N, CA, C and O atoms as CSV, one atom per row, in Angstrom:
chain,resi,resn,atom,element,x,y,z
A,1,UNK,N,N,-0.933,-53.207,-10.120
A,1,UNK,CA,C,-0.763,-52.242,-9.059
A,1,UNK,C,C,-1.097,-52.910,-7.726
A,1,UNK,O,O,-2.127,-53.573,-7.604
A,2,UNK,N,N,-0.256,-52.743,-6.760
A,2,UNK,CA,C,-0.502,-53.286,-5.437
A,2,UNK,C,C,-1.583,-52.454,-4.755
A,2,UNK,O,O,-1.559,-51.224,-4.802
A,3,UNK,N,N,-2.511,-53.125,-4.135
A,3,UNK,CA,C,-3.625,-52.451,-3.486
A,3,UNK,C,C,-3.279,-52.236,-2.019
A,3,UNK,O,O,-3.225,-53.194,-1.248
A,4,UNK,N,N,-3.048,-50.997,-1.633
A,4,UNK,CA,C,-2.702,-50.678,-0.258
A,4,UNK,C,C,-3.971,-50.483,0.560
A,4,UNK,O,O,-5.010,-50.121,0.009
A,5,UNK,N,N,-3.902,-50.717,1.858
A,5,UNK,CA,C,-5.107,-50.620,2.700
A,5,UNK,C,C,-5.825,-49.277,2.579
A,5,UNK,O,O,-7.055,-49.236,2.544
A,6,UNK,N,N,-5.073,-48.181,2.515
A,6,UNK,CA,C,-5.733,-46.874,2.423
A,6,UNK,C,C,-6.481,-46.742,1.106
A,6,UNK,O,O,-7.621,-46.280,1.091
A,7,UNK,N,N,-5.862,-47.137,0.004
A,7,UNK,CA,C,-6.540,-47.009,-1.286
A,7,UNK,C,C,-7.724,-47.974,-1.357
A,7,UNK,O,O,-8.741,-47.652,-1.971
A,8,UNK,N,N,-7.609,-49.145,-0.741
A,8,UNK,CA,C,-8.729,-50.094,-0.730
A,8,UNK,C,C,-9.906,-49.518,0.056
A,8,UNK,O,O,-11.057,-49.645,-0.361
A,9,UNK,N,N,-9.616,-48.888,1.188
A,9,UNK,CA,C,-10.678,-48.253,1.980
A,9,UNK,C,C,-11.305,-47.099,1.208
A,9,UNK,O,O,-12.524,-46.928,1.213
A,10,UNK,N,N,-10.468,-46.313,0.547
A,10,UNK,CA,C,-10.974,-45.185,-0.220
A,10,UNK,C,C,-11.816,-45.667,-1.401
A,10,UNK,O,O,-12.848,-45.072,-1.711
A,11,UNK,N,N,-11.382,-46.740,-2.058
A,11,UNK,CA,C,-12.174,-47.318,-3.153
A,11,UNK,C,C,-13.575,-47.676,-2.666
A,11,UNK,O,O,-14.570,-47.323,-3.298
A,12,UNK,N,N,-13.641,-48.375,-1.546
A,12,UNK,CA,C,-14.932,-48.814,-1.001
A,12,UNK,C,C,-15.783,-47.625,-0.578
A,12,UNK,O,O,-16.990,-47.606,-0.817
A,13,UNK,N,N,-15.159,-46.634,0.046
A,13,UNK,CA,C,-15.891,-45.450,0.487
A,13,UNK,C,C,-16.445,-44.671,-0.696
A,13,UNK,O,O,-17.603,-44.251,-0.689
A,14,UNK,N,N,-15.607,-44.481,-1.713
A,14,UNK,CA,C,-16.052,-43.743,-2.894
A,14,UNK,C,C,-17.179,-44.484,-3.608
A,14,UNK,O,O,-18.139,-43.860,-4.059
A,15,UNK,N,N,-17.073,-45.801,-3.714
A,15,UNK,CA,C,-18.115,-46.586,-4.362
A,15,UNK,C,C,-19.439,-46.429,-3.620
A,15,UNK,O,O,-20.483,-46.217,-4.237
A,16,UNK,N,N,-19.390,-46.533,-2.305
A,16,UNK,CA,C,-20.605,-46.413,-1.488
A,16,UNK,C,C,-21.216,-45.021,-1.606
A,16,UNK,O,O,-22.427,-44.889,-1.785
A,17,UNK,N,N,-20.392,-43.988,-1.508
A,17,UNK,CA,C,-20.916,-42.622,-1.546
A,17,UNK,C,C,-21.415,-42.233,-2.940
A,17,UNK,O,O,-22.434,-41.553,-3.062
A,18,UNK,N,N,-20.708,-42.657,-3.988
A,18,UNK,CA,C,-21.167,-42.351,-5.343
A,18,UNK,C,C,-22.494,-43.052,-5.631
A,18,UNK,O,O,-23.378,-42.477,-6.266
A,19,UNK,N,N,-22.630,-44.275,-5.171
A,19,UNK,CA,C,-23.907,-44.981,-5.334
A,19,UNK,C,C,-25.029,-44.223,-4.642
A,19,UNK,O,O,-26.118,-44.070,-5.195
A,20,UNK,N,N,-24.761,-43.752,-3.436
A,20,UNK,CA,C,-25.767,-42.988,-2.691
A,20,UNK,C,C,-26.101,-41.677,-3.407
A,20,UNK,O,O,-27.263,-41.276,-3.461
A,21,UNK,N,N,-25.088,-41.015,-3.954
A,21,UNK,CA,C,-25.330,-39.757,-4.666
A,21,UNK,C,C,-26.181,-39.975,-5.917
A,21,UNK,O,O,-27.057,-39.166,-6.223
A,22,UNK,N,N,-25.927,-41.057,-6.632
A,22,UNK,CA,C,-26.720,-41.335,-7.832
A,22,UNK,C,C,-28.159,-41.683,-7.478
A,22,UNK,O,O,-29.084,-41.305,-8.197
A,23,UNK,N,N,-28.352,-42.398,-6.380
A,23,UNK,CA,C,-29.715,-42.734,-5.940
A,23,UNK,C,C,-30.455,-41.504,-5.420
A,23,UNK,O,O,-31.677,-41.415,-5.533
A,24,UNK,N,N,-29.710,-40.559,-4.852
A,24,UNK,CA,C,-30.326,-39.377,-4.246
A,24,UNK,C,C,-30.680,-38.309,-5.275
A,24,UNK,O,O,-31.176,-37.242,-4.912
A,25,UNK,N,N,-30.435,-38.579,-6.538
A,25,UNK,CA,C,-30.750,-37.624,-7.602
A,25,UNK,C,C,-30.090,-36.266,-7.371
A,25,UNK,O,O,-30.721,-35.225,-7.552
A,26,UNK,N,N,-28.832,-36.282,-6.976
A,26,UNK,CA,C,-28.077,-35.049,-6.815
A,26,UNK,C,C,-27.913,-34.369,-8.170
A,26,UNK,O,O,-27.918,-33.142,-8.270
A,27,UNK,N,N,-27.770,-35.184,-9.203
A,27,UNK,CA,C,-27.673,-34.659,-10.564
A,27,UNK,C,C,-29.071,-34.594,-11.153
A,27,UNK,O,O,-29.774,-35.603,-11.203
A,28,UNK,N,N,-29.465,-33.446,-11.587
A,28,UNK,CA,C,-30.812,-33.272,-12.124
A,28,UNK,C,C,-30.803,-33.208,-13.650
A,28,UNK,O,O,-31.619,-32.516,-14.258
A,29,UNK,N,N,-29.891,-33.920,-14.242
A,29,UNK,CA,C,-29.778,-33.943,-15.694
A,29,UNK,C,C,-30.820,-34.889,-16.273
A,29,UNK,O,O,-30.877,-36.050,-15.867
A,30,UNK,N,N,-31.647,-34.426,-17.211
A,30,UNK,CA,C,-32.693,-35.286,-17.767
A,30,UNK,C,C,-32.153,-36.517,-18.493
A,30,UNK,O,O,-32.881,-37.493,-18.673
A,31,UNK,N,N,-30.886,-36.485,-18.912
A,31,UNK,CA,C,-30.305,-37.653,-19.590
A,31,UNK,C,C,-30.104,-38.818,-18.631
A,31,UNK,O,O,-29.892,-39.952,-19.060
A,32,UNK,N,N,-30.172,-38.537,-17.327
A,32,UNK,CA,C,-29.999,-39.596,-16.327
A,32,UNK,C,C,-31.324,-40.089,-15.752
A,32,UNK,O,O,-31.338,-41.026,-14.954
A,33,UNK,N,N,-32.438,-39.470,-16.148
A,33,UNK,CA,C,-33.731,-39.907,-15.639
A,33,UNK,C,C,-34.012,-41.334,-16.086
A,33,UNK,O,O,-33.704,-41.712,-17.216
A,34,UNK,N,N,-34.586,-42.105,-15.212
A,34,UNK,CA,C,-34.964,-43.498,-15.446
A,34,UNK,C,C,-33.772,-44.388,-15.787
A,34,UNK,O,O,-33.955,-45.473,-16.339
A,35,UNK,N,N,-32.573,-43.952,-15.472
A,35,UNK,CA,C,-31.391,-44.787,-15.666
A,35,UNK,C,C,-30.946,-45.257,-14.283
A,35,UNK,O,O,-30.413,-44.474,-13.497
A,36,UNK,N,N,-31.164,-46.516,-13.995
A,36,UNK,CA,C,-30.758,-47.070,-12.715
A,36,UNK,C,C,-29.333,-47.570,-12.877
A,36,UNK,O,O,-29.096,-48.702,-13.299
A,37,UNK,N,N,-28.392,-46.706,-12.536
A,37,UNK,CA,C,-26.978,-47.012,-12.707
A,37,UNK,C,C,-26.427,-47.666,-11.452
A,37,UNK,O,O,-26.860,-47.369,-10.339
A,38,UNK,N,N,-25.479,-48.548,-11.644
A,38,UNK,CA,C,-24.812,-49.217,-10.539
A,38,UNK,C,C,-23.320,-48.913,-10.608
A,38,UNK,O,O,-22.692,-49.107,-11.648
A,39,UNK,N,N,-22.763,-48.444,-9.521
A,39,UNK,CA,C,-21.321,-48.240,-9.445
A,39,UNK,C,C,-20.722,-49.592,-9.072
A,39,UNK,O,O,-20.829,-50.034,-7.928
A,40,UNK,N,N,-20.091,-50.245,-10.050
A,40,UNK,CA,C,-19.598,-51.599,-9.828
A,40,UNK,C,C,-18.220,-51.633,-9.195
A,40,UNK,O,O,-17.888,-52.592,-8.497
A,41,UNK,N,N,-17.404,-50.601,-9.424
A,41,UNK,CA,C,-16.061,-50.575,-8.846
A,41,UNK,C,C,-15.493,-49.163,-8.930
A,41,UNK,O,O,-15.863,-48.377,-9.802
A,42,UNK,N,N,-14.603,-48.866,-8.020
A,42,UNK,CA,C,-13.840,-47.624,-8.051
A,42,UNK,C,C,-12.380,-48.013,-7.868
A,42,UNK,O,O,-12.037,-48.775,-6.965
A,43,UNK,N,N,-11.531,-47.482,-8.732
A,43,UNK,CA,C,-10.099,-47.775,-8.672
A,43,UNK,C,C,-9.344,-46.458,-8.555
A,43,UNK,O,O,-9.235,-45.706,-9.523
A,44,UNK,N,N,-8.827,-46.190,-7.368
A,44,UNK,CA,C,-8.080,-44.963,-7.121
A,44,UNK,C,C,-6.627,-45.196,-7.531
A,44,UNK,O,O,-6.067,-46.264,-7.285
A,45,UNK,N,N,-6.026,-44.188,-8.158
A,45,UNK,CA,C,-4.628,-44.308,-8.574
A,45,UNK,C,C,-3.714,-44.374,-7.354
A,45,UNK,O,O,-4.131,-44.071,-6.236
A,46,UNK,N,N,-2.477,-44.770,-7.580
A,46,UNK,CA,C,-1.514,-44.946,-6.483
A,46,UNK,C,C,-1.288,-43.641,-5.711
A,46,UNK,O,O,-1.092,-43.665,-4.496
A,47,UNK,N,N,-1.315,-42.503,-6.415
A,47,UNK,CA,C,-1.104,-41.220,-5.729
A,47,UNK,C,C,-2.401,-40.635,-5.171
A,47,UNK,O,O,-2.395,-39.531,-4.626
A,48,UNK,N,N,-3.505,-41.359,-5.300
A,48,UNK,CA,C,-4.834,-40.971,-4.804
A,48,UNK,C,C,-5.356,-39.697,-5.465
A,48,UNK,O,O,-6.256,-39.046,-4.935
A,49,UNK,N,N,-4.797,-39.340,-6.615
A,49,UNK,CA,C,-5.189,-38.111,-7.287
A,49,UNK,C,C,-6.331,-38.281,-8.264
A,49,UNK,O,O,-7.026,-37.315,-8.583
A,50,UNK,N,N,-6.536,-39.503,-8.748
A,50,UNK,CA,C,-7.621,-39.733,-9.695
A,50,UNK,C,C,-8.267,-41.082,-9.399
A,50,UNK,O,O,-7.668,-41.957,-8.775
A,51,UNK,N,N,-9.488,-41.220,-9.861
A,51,UNK,CA,C,-10.226,-42.465,-9.634
A,51,UNK,C,C,-11.007,-42.816,-10.883
A,51,UNK,O,O,-11.673,-41.968,-11.476
A,52,UNK,N,N,-10.919,-44.075,-11.275
A,52,UNK,CA,C,-11.730,-44.593,-12.381
A,52,UNK,C,C,-12.955,-45.240,-11.745
A,52,UNK,O,O,-12.841,-46.125,-10.898
A,53,UNK,N,N,-14.125,-44.780,-12.172
A,53,UNK,CA,C,-15.389,-45.266,-11.614
A,53,UNK,C,C,-16.089,-46.088,-12.687
A,53,UNK,O,O,-16.458,-45.565,-13.739
A,54,UNK,N,N,-16.269,-47.369,-12.419
A,54,UNK,CA,C,-16.946,-48.255,-13.363
A,54,UNK,C,C,-18.438,-48.260,-13.055
A,54,UNK,O,O,-18.862,-48.478,-11.920
A,55,UNK,N,N,-19.229,-48.010,-14.117
A,55,UNK,CA,C,-20.676,-47.885,-13.979
A,55,UNK,C,C,-21.340,-48.885,-14.908
A,55,UNK,O,O,-20.935,-49.053,-16.058
A,56,UNK,N,N,-22.377,-49.554,-14.384
A,56,UNK,CA,C,-23.089,-50.552,-15.165
A,56,UNK,C,C,-24.573,-50.221,-15.193
A,56,UNK,O,O,-25.102,-49.545,-14.310
A,57,UNK,N,N,-25.231,-50.722,-16.240
A,57,UNK,CA,C,-26.669,-50.575,-16.390
A,57,UNK,C,C,-27.134,-51.711,-17.271
A,57,UNK,O,O,-26.446,-52.065,-18.228
A,58,UNK,N,N,-28.266,-52.283,-16.978
A,58,UNK,CA,C,-28.728,-53.441,-17.719
A,58,UNK,C,C,-29.494,-53.089,-18.988
A,58,UNK,O,O,-30.065,-53.970,-19.631
A,59,UNK,N,N,-29.513,-51.817,-19.352
A,59,UNK,CA,C,-30.174,-51.396,-20.584
A,59,UNK,C,C,-29.234,-51.490,-21.779
A,59,UNK,O,O,-28.265,-52.248,-21.766
A,60,UNK,N,N,-29.534,-50.713,-22.805
A,60,UNK,CA,C,-28.752,-50.717,-24.043
A,60,UNK,C,C,-27.363,-50.112,-23.830
A,60,UNK,O,O,-27.183,-49.214,-23.007
A,61,UNK,N,N,-26.387,-50.617,-24.585
A,61,UNK,CA,C,-25.024,-50.090,-24.501
A,61,UNK,C,C,-24.968,-48.618,-24.883
A,61,UNK,O,O,-24.257,-47.834,-24.254
A,62,UNK,N,N,-25.719,-48.245,-25.912
A,62,UNK,CA,C,-25.714,-46.857,-26.380
A,62,UNK,C,C,-26.179,-45.919,-25.266
A,62,UNK,O,O,-25.599,-44.853,-25.058
A,63,UNK,N,N,-27.221,-46.323,-24.561
A,63,UNK,CA,C,-27.761,-45.505,-23.464
A,63,UNK,C,C,-26.769,-45.431,-22.306
A,63,UNK,O,O,-26.626,-44.386,-21.672
A,64,UNK,N,N,-26.081,-46.547,-22.031
A,64,UNK,CA,C,-25.065,-46.551,-20.979
A,64,UNK,C,C,-23.946,-45.574,-21.332
A,64,UNK,O,O,-23.483,-44.828,-20.469
A,65,UNK,N,N,-23.512,-45.570,-22.579
A,65,UNK,CA,C,-22.457,-44.643,-23.009
A,65,UNK,C,C,-22.912,-43.187,-22.849
A,65,UNK,O,O,-22.119,-42.333,-22.455
A,66,UNK,N,N,-24.169,-42.904,-23.148
A,66,UNK,CA,C,-24.701,-41.548,-22.956
A,66,UNK,C,C,-24.674,-41.164,-21.482
A,66,UNK,O,O,-24.304,-40.042,-21.134
A,67,UNK,N,N,-25.064,-42.091,-20.621
A,67,UNK,CA,C,-25.066,-41.831,-19.178
A,67,UNK,C,C,-23.643,-41.604,-18.664
A,67,UNK,O,O,-23.415,-40.730,-17.827
A,68,UNK,N,N,-22.693,-42.387,-19.163
A,68,UNK,CA,C,-21.295,-42.234,-18.753
A,68,UNK,C,C,-20.769,-40.865,-19.181
A,68,UNK,O,O,-20.070,-40.199,-18.418
A,69,UNK,N,N,-21.105,-40.446,-20.400
A,69,UNK,CA,C,-20.685,-39.117,-20.869
A,69,UNK,C,C,-21.288,-38.023,-19.988
A,69,UNK,O,O,-20.620,-37.040,-19.667
A,70,UNK,N,N,-22.549,-38.196,-19.600
A,70,UNK,CA,C,-23.210,-37.236,-18.729
A,70,UNK,C,C,-22.527,-37.196,-17.365
A,70,UNK,O,O,-22.301,-36.118,-16.815
A,71,UNK,N,N,-22.199,-38.357,-16.821
A,71,UNK,CA,C,-21.516,-38.410,-15.520
A,71,UNK,C,C,-20.137,-37.765,-15.599
A,71,UNK,O,O,-19.731,-37.065,-14.671
A,72,UNK,N,N,-19.414,-37.988,-16.693
A,72,UNK,CA,C,-18.104,-37.353,-16.841
A,72,UNK,C,C,-18.236,-35.836,-16.920
A,72,UNK,O,O,-17.383,-35.101,-16.423
A,73,UNK,N,N,-19.308,-35.380,-17.547
A,73,UNK,CA,C,-19.567,-33.941,-17.622
A,73,UNK,C,C,-19.868,-33.371,-16.230
A,73,UNK,O,O,-19.496,-32.237,-15.930
A,74,UNK,N,N,-20.534,-34.152,-15.392
A,74,UNK,CA,C,-20.928,-33.712,-14.047
A,74,UNK,C,C,-19.944,-34.169,-12.972
A,74,UNK,O,O,-20.250,-34.080,-11.783
A,75,UNK,N,N,-18.780,-34.651,-13.368
A,75,UNK,CA,C,-17.809,-35.189,-12.404
A,75,UNK,C,C,-17.394,-34.152,-11.364
A,75,UNK,O,O,-17.154,-34.502,-10.208
A,76,UNK,N,N,-17.308,-32.897,-11.753
A,76,UNK,CA,C,-16.928,-31.843,-10.806
A,76,UNK,C,C,-17.939,-31.690,-9.681
A,76,UNK,O,O,-17.563,-31.554,-8.517
A,77,UNK,N,N,-19.224,-31.713,-10.029
A,77,UNK,CA,C,-20.270,-31.603,-8.999
A,77,UNK,C,C,-20.243,-32.808,-8.074
A,77,UNK,O,O,-20.361,-32.667,-6.857
A,78,UNK,N,N,-20.086,-34.000,-8.656
A,78,UNK,CA,C,-20.019,-35.201,-7.822
A,78,UNK,C,C,-18.785,-35.166,-6.916
A,78,UNK,O,O,-18.849,-35.571,-5.756
A,79,UNK,N,N,-17.687,-34.689,-7.442
A,79,UNK,CA,C,-16.460,-34.579,-6.647
A,79,UNK,C,C,-16.674,-33.609,-5.485
A,79,UNK,O,O,-16.233,-33.869,-4.366
A,80,UNK,N,N,-17.352,-32.490,-5.752
A,80,UNK,CA,C,-17.658,-31.521,-4.701
A,80,UNK,C,C,-18.532,-32.160,-3.616
A,80,UNK,O,O,-18.268,-32.003,-2.424
A,81,UNK,N,N,-19.560,-32.871,-4.036
A,81,UNK,CA,C,-20.450,-33.544,-3.086
A,81,UNK,C,C,-19.689,-34.578,-2.252
A,81,UNK,O,O,-19.931,-34.713,-1.053
A,82,UNK,N,N,-18.771,-35.307,-2.891
A,82,UNK,CA,C,-17.957,-36.273,-2.153
A,82,UNK,C,C,-17.101,-35.571,-1.105
A,82,UNK,O,O,-16.942,-36.068,0.010
A,83,UNK,N,N,-16.559,-34.427,-1.462
A,83,UNK,CA,C,-15.752,-33.661,-0.511
A,83,UNK,C,C,-16.552,-33.249,0.711
A,83,UNK,O,O,-16.035,-33.263,1.828
A,84,UNK,N,N,-17.809,-32.882,0.505
A,84,UNK,CA,C,-18.665,-32.507,1.631
A,84,UNK,C,C,-18.989,-33.706,2.505
A,84,UNK,O,O,-19.048,-33.584,3.729
A,85,UNK,N,N,-19.199,-34.860,1.894
A,85,UNK,CA,C,-19.606,-36.058,2.638
A,85,UNK,C,C,-18.444,-36.768,3.321
A,85,UNK,O,O,-18.594,-37.273,4.434
A,86,UNK,N,N,-17.295,-36.811,2.669
A,86,UNK,CA,C,-16.185,-37.626,3.166
A,86,UNK,C,C,-15.140,-36.837,3.957
A,86,UNK,O,O,-14.303,-37.434,4.635
A,87,UNK,N,N,-15.177,-35.534,3.880
A,87,UNK,CA,C,-14.225,-34.683,4.600
A,87,UNK,C,C,-12.780,-35.052,4.276
A,87,UNK,O,O,-11.942,-35.155,5.172
A,88,UNK,N,N,-12.497,-35.250,2.998
A,88,UNK,CA,C,-11.139,-35.553,2.559
A,88,UNK,C,C,-10.413,-34.254,2.237
A,88,UNK,O,O,-11.025,-33.282,1.794
A,89,UNK,N,N,-9.121,-34.246,2.459
A,89,UNK,CA,C,-8.331,-33.077,2.095
A,89,UNK,C,C,-8.291,-32.923,0.579
A,89,UNK,O,O,-8.457,-31.825,0.048
A,90,UNK,N,N,-8.068,-34.048,-0.112
A,90,UNK,CA,C,-8.025,-34.049,-1.571
A,90,UNK,C,C,-8.952,-35.148,-2.087
A,90,UNK,O,O,-8.727,-36.333,-1.843
A,91,UNK,N,N,-9.979,-34.743,-2.790
A,91,UNK,CA,C,-10.892,-35.720,-3.394
A,91,UNK,C,C,-10.340,-36.035,-4.788
A,91,UNK,O,O,-10.038,-35.119,-5.553
A,92,UNK,N,N,-10.210,-37.309,-5.118
A,92,UNK,CA,C,-9.662,-37.660,-6.428
A,92,UNK,C,C,-10.530,-37.137,-7.581
A,92,UNK,O,O,-11.747,-37.004,-7.452
A,93,UNK,N,N,-9.880,-36.850,-8.692
A,93,UNK,CA,C,-10.583,-36.506,-9.914
A,93,UNK,C,C,-11.293,-37.756,-10.409
A,93,UNK,O,O,-10.699,-38.833,-10.451
A,94,UNK,N,N,-12.552,-37.621,-10.781
A,94,UNK,CA,C,-13.365,-38.777,-11.162
A,94,UNK,C,C,-13.405,-38.933,-12.681
A,94,UNK,O,O,-13.573,-37.960,-13.416
A,95,UNK,N,N,-13.250,-40.164,-13.129
A,95,UNK,CA,C,-13.420,-40.485,-14.551
A,95,UNK,C,C,-14.307,-41.717,-14.623
A,95,UNK,O,O,-13.947,-42.784,-14.125
A,96,UNK,N,N,-15.454,-41.565,-15.239
A,96,UNK,CA,C,-16.437,-42.639,-15.332
A,96,UNK,C,C,-16.223,-43.437,-16.611
A,96,UNK,O,O,-15.962,-42.871,-17.673
A,97,UNK,N,N,-16.335,-44.763,-16.499
A,97,UNK,CA,C,-16.237,-45.650,-17.655
A,97,UNK,C,C,-17.366,-46.679,-17.574
A,97,UNK,O,O,-17.808,-47.065,-16.492
A,98,UNK,N,N,-17.814,-47.106,-18.749
A,98,UNK,CA,C,-18.891,-48.102,-18.819
A,98,UNK,C,C,-18.342,-49.473,-18.450
A,98,UNK,O,O,-17.270,-49.863,-18.912
A,99,UNK,N,N,-19.063,-50.189,-17.636
A,99,UNK,CA,C,-18.699,-51.553,-17.245
A,99,UNK,C,C,-19.754,-52.501,-17.804
A,99,UNK,O,O,-20.868,-52.581,-17.288
A,100,UNK,N,N,-19.394,-53.208,-18.854
A,100,UNK,CA,C,-20.336,-54.125,-19.504
A,100,UNK,C,C,-20.053,-55.576,-19.138
A,100,UNK,O,O,-20.585,-56.484,-19.777
A,101,UNK,N,N,-19.237,-55.811,-18.134
A,101,UNK,CA,C,-18.855,-57.179,-17.763
A,101,UNK,C,C,-20.063,-58.009,-17.327
A,101,UNK,O,O,-20.162,-59.181,-17.688
A,102,UNK,N,N,-20.978,-57.423,-16.560
A,102,UNK,CA,C,-22.145,-58.176,-16.105
A,102,UNK,C,C,-22.996,-58.621,-17.284
A,102,UNK,O,O,-23.428,-59.771,-17.353
A,103,UNK,N,N,-23.231,-57.701,-18.206
A,103,UNK,CA,C,-24.041,-58.022,-19.374
A,103,UNK,C,C,-23.333,-59.052,-20.252
A,103,UNK,O,O,-23.969,-59.964,-20.781
A,104,UNK,N,N,-22.032,-58.908,-20.404
A,104,UNK,CA,C,-21.269,-59.860,-21.214
A,104,UNK,C,C,-21.288,-61.246,-20.561
A,104,UNK,O,O,-21.407,-62.255,-21.256
A,105,UNK,N,N,-21.175,-61.297,-19.251
A,105,UNK,CA,C,-21.260,-62.569,-18.542
A,105,UNK,C,C,-22.618,-63.225,-18.720
A,105,UNK,O,O,-22.710,-64.441,-18.887
A,106,UNK,N,N,-23.674,-62.418,-18.684
A,106,UNK,CA,C,-25.023,-62.940,-18.894
A,106,UNK,C,C,-25.181,-63.472,-20.315
A,106,UNK,O,O,-25.813,-64.507,-20.527
A,107,UNK,N,N,-24.613,-62.770,-21.278
A,107,UNK,CA,C,-24.687,-63.212,-22.680
A,107,UNK,C,C,-23.958,-64.541,-22.861
A,107,UNK,O,O,-24.467,-65.438,-23.534
A,108,UNK,N,N,-22.778,-64.674,-22.271
A,108,UNK,CA,C,-22.010,-65.921,-22.377
A,108,UNK,C,C,-22.745,-67.057,-21.673
A,108,UNK,O,O,-22.776,-68.181,-22.174
A,109,UNK,N,N,-23.337,-66.771,-20.515
A,109,UNK,CA,C,-24.131,-67.785,-19.815
A,109,UNK,C,C,-25.290,-68.270,-20.667
A,109,UNK,O,O,-25.600,-69.461,-20.685
A,110,UNK,N,N,-25.934,-67.341,-21.376
A,110,UNK,CA,C,-27.028,-67.709,-22.284
A,110,UNK,C,C,-26.553,-68.600,-23.413
A,110,UNK,O,O,-27.238,-69.551,-23.788
A,111,UNK,N,N,-25.374,-68.297,-23.963
A,111,UNK,CA,C,-24.812,-69.134,-25.023
A,111,UNK,C,C,-24.510,-70.546,-24.525
A,111,UNK,O,O,-24.749,-71.526,-25.230
A,112,UNK,N,N,-23.987,-70.639,-23.310
A,112,UNK,CA,C,-23.682,-71.947,-22.728
A,112,UNK,C,C,-24.973,-72.736,-22.499
A,112,UNK,O,O,-25.042,-73.920,-22.826
A,113,UNK,N,N,-25.998,-72.080,-21.937
A,113,UNK,CA,C,-27.285,-72.764,-21.725
A,113,UNK,C,C,-27.880,-73.246,-23.042
A,113,UNK,O,O,-28.413,-74.353,-23.115
A,114,UNK,N,N,-27.791,-72.415,-24.088
A,114,UNK,CA,C,-28.326,-72.798,-25.396
A,114,UNK,C,C,-27.556,-73.995,-25.966
A,114,UNK,O,O,-28.158,-74.886,-26.564
A,115,UNK,N,N,-26.240,-74.023,-25.788
A,115,UNK,CA,C,-25.428,-75.134,-26.286
A,115,UNK,C,C,-25.770,-76.428,-25.544
A,115,UNK,O,O,-25.824,-77.495,-26.156
A,116,UNK,N,N,-25.998,-76.340,-24.246
A,116,UNK,CA,C,-26.361,-77.520,-23.452
A,116,UNK,C,C,-27.722,-78.051,-23.902
A,116,UNK,O,O,-27.899,-79.260,-24.050
A,117,UNK,N,N,-28.672,-77.161,-24.116
A,117,UNK,CA,C,-29.992,-77.590,-24.590
A,117,UNK,C,C,-29.904,-78.233,-25.973
A,117,UNK,O,O,-30.578,-79.226,-26.245
A,118,UNK,N,N,-29.078,-77.667,-26.836
A,118,UNK,CA,C,-28.903,-78.229,-28.175
A,118,UNK,C,C,-28.274,-79.620,-28.088
A,118,UNK,O,O,-28.702,-80.536,-28.790
A,119,UNK,N,N,-27.268,-79.783,-27.237
A,119,UNK,CA,C,-26.651,-81.107,-27.042
A,119,UNK,C,C,-27.673,-82.109,-26.513
A,119,UNK,O,O,-27.715,-83.259,-26.951
A,120,UNK,N,N,-28.485,-81.665,-25.577
A,120,UNK,CA,C,-29.504,-82.538,-25.004
A,120,UNK,C,C,-30.515,-82.953,-26.082
A,120,UNK,O,O,-30.918,-84.115,-26.140
A,121,UNK,N,N,-30.922,-82.009,-26.927
A,121,UNK,CA,C,-31.857,-82.297,-28.004
A,121,UNK,C,C,-31.260,-83.311,-28.987
A,121,UNK,O,O,-31.955,-84.226,-29.429
A,122,UNK,N,N,-29.986,-83.154,-29.329
A,122,UNK,CA,C,-29.319,-84.101,-30.226
A,122,UNK,C,C,-29.207,-85.487,-29.582
A,122,UNK,O,O,-29.354,-86.502,-30.262
A,123,UNK,N,N,-28.948,-85.527,-28.284
A,123,UNK,CA,C,-28.850,-86.810,-27.571
A,123,UNK,C,C,-30.200,-87.544,-27.609
A,123,UNK,O,O,-30.248,-88.763,-27.773
A,124,UNK,N,N,-31.285,-86.791,-27.457
A,124,UNK,CA,C,-32.616,-87.393,-27.511
A,124,UNK,C,C,-32.884,-87.963,-28.910
A,124,UNK,O,O,-33.404,-89.070,-29.054
A,125,UNK,N,N,-32.517,-87.181,-29.941
A,125,UNK,CA,C,-32.719,-87.628,-31.314
A,125,UNK,C,C,-31.938,-88.912,-31.630
A,125,UNK,O,O,-32.415,-89.754,-32.391
A,126,UNK,N,N,-30.742,-89.062,-31.048
A,126,UNK,CA,C,-29.919,-90.244,-31.291
A,126,UNK,C,C,-30.311,-91.407,-30.373
A,126,UNK,O,O,-29.880,-92.541,-30.577
A,127,UNK,N,N,-31.118,-91.116,-29.380
A,127,UNK,CA,C,-31.494,-92.155,-28.433
A,127,UNK,C,C,-30.475,-92.331,-27.320
A,127,UNK,O,O,-30.488,-93.348,-26.625
A,128,UNK,N,N,-29.586,-91.350,-27.140
A,128,UNK,CA,C,-28.549,-91.420,-26.103
A,128,UNK,C,C,-28.948,-90.741,-24.814
A,128,UNK,O,O,-28.117,-90.617,-23.914
A,129,UNK,N,N,-30.177,-90.299,-24.688
A,129,UNK,CA,C,-30.604,-89.540,-23.522
A,129,UNK,C,C,-30.610,-90.446,-22.293
A,129,UNK,O,O,-31.234,-91.507,-22.289
A,130,UNK,N,N,-29.899,-90.004,-21.247
A,130,UNK,CA,C,-29.810,-90.782,-20.001
A,130,UNK,C,C,-30.625,-90.144,-18.884
A,130,UNK,O,O,-30.584,-90.634,-17.756
A,131,UNK,N,N,-31.364,-89.069,-19.153
A,131,UNK,CA,C,-32.091,-88.409,-18.075
A,131,UNK,C,C,-33.500,-88.907,-17.937
A,131,UNK,O,O,-34.237,-88.443,-17.068
């Protein structure tokens, strides 16, 4: 999908405002307590009618999925709050999805570091260590 300037601006605005709403505890659902969620991206559809909101958390995947389900349940309230803050004629319908890319990247980085250490250990054992 080609990213048009208006949709790019709206993506950034929605990401900023949703992050602020989550920090401001607008939602008083106990399932969201102590969950420090990060809005990693917002992707508004071409017709600006719906938006996919990617949410990340560094805790367990199961807990992140629970938080995403809670946010989807409260999407109407968040949409209403966005309408008050952004003064848009039409606020896109929000759909929250879990974003595990950061955690997956960290896991892959850990695997790479472990492989490098293992190679270094084998080099020392063979007497090939140049460091």
